[in-house]
N, C-alpha and C positions, 0 to 999 in steps of 0.2 A: 504494499500499499504506499502511496506517495505521501510525503509529509510536508514537503515545501513546494511552493508554487512553481519554481523553475522546473520541477519534474512533471508538471502537468500542463504548463502554459504552451501556447502556440508561439514559438519564438519568432522574432522578426516583427516588423510593424508595416502596415499599410497605411499611408497617411496622404491627406491632401492639404494644400495651403488653405488658410482661412477664406481667401477670396475665390477659391475654386468654385465653380458653378455646381449646381446639384447635378446637372447632367454629367459633368466630368466625374464627380463622385460616384454616381450611379453606374457609369461605364466602367469605372475601376472595380467597383463591387463585383459587377458581372464578369469582368475579365479574371478576377482573383477568386470567383465563386465564394464570396463572403457576404455577410449581411451588415457589416459595419466597417468604417474607417476611422482613424484618429484625424482629428483636425489639429495641425500643428504648425506653429510659427517658428521656423528654424527647427530646433530640437524640442522646444517647449510645447507640451500638450495644452491646447486651447479648449478641446471638447472631443466629444464621441459623436459621430453622425451614423445613424442607423437607416436602413432602408425604410423602416417604419416612420422615422423622423421625417424622411423626405415625403412619404405618402400622406402623413397626417398633418404635418406642420406646414406644408407647402403646396402639394398638389391638390389635396382636398379643399384648400381655400382659393384655389384658382391661380396660384402664383405660377409665374413663368420659371420653370426650372433652369432655363438658360441664363436667367438674369439674378436669380436668387443665389447668394453665397452659402458655402457650407457653414460658415460661422453663424449666419443668421438663423439657422434652424437646428444646429447641433445642441446637444446637452453640454452646456459649459461647465468648467471645472469639475470633470468627472472624478469620482472616487477612484483612487489607484491603490495599488499594492506593490510591494517589493518582491523580487524573485526569491529571496531568502526568507520571506514570511511563511508562516505555517498555512497549509491548505485550509485548516479550521478557521483561520482569520478571513480568508477569501470567502468562505461559506457564510460567515457571520456578517461580513460587509454586504454581500448580495442580499441576504435576508433584510438587514437593517435599512438599506437603501433601495430595495426592490429593483435591482439591476441584474441583467443577465450576463454582463461582460465587464471586466475590469482591466484597464490597462496596467501593464506591469512596467514599473518605472524604477530605474536604478540610476543613482547620481544625476537625477534630474532628466534623464533620457528615457524615452519609452523603448523597451526591449522585447516586448511581447505583448500578448493579450491572454487572459484566462476566461473561459466561458463556463456557463452552467453546464454545458455539454461536456466540456474537458473534464469538469469535476465529476460528473456522472460517470464517465467512462472509467475513471480511476477509483471512485469511492463506492460506486454501486453498479458494477458492470453488467449485472443481470437485470437491471431497470429498463423500462421502455425508453426512457430518455436517453440511456446509454446506447441502446439499439439504434434508435433514431439518429443520434449524434455520430455514431460510427459507420453508419450506412453511406454508401457512395451516393453523392447527390444525382437526383434525376435531372435530366436535361430540361430546359425550358420548353414549353409547348411550341414556341416559335422556332426552336433550333431544328435544323434539317439534318438528318443522318448523313454521315459521310461514307 
């Protein structure tokens, strides 16, 4: 069983600049097959932007995703965790703040992301969430087979 975040996190960071358009962020999410990106100014994390943020905070209000910035709809000042913090601390933070993802930050720089799915895979591998999180992603209905 994993005890520290570094053992369960997804290493590396996918980020956009604060002034990136929502279209740019969404295209990056699609290309990386992920549901969130960090919004970062240089190495400083400004926020977390999820596909849900784009849908509910911009598109649902009729905003033009080409002109709205990632910073405008992201969750600012996200709760973060360190790579050497205990997994139980990550679980407690997710519960307390009702979030599904935590940026992993070391010396002020984002080094990874830990998600609820990452924790399920290591903490409760027989759970439905672990099964879903460990499954290969389905292609989007608009994808054409090659």
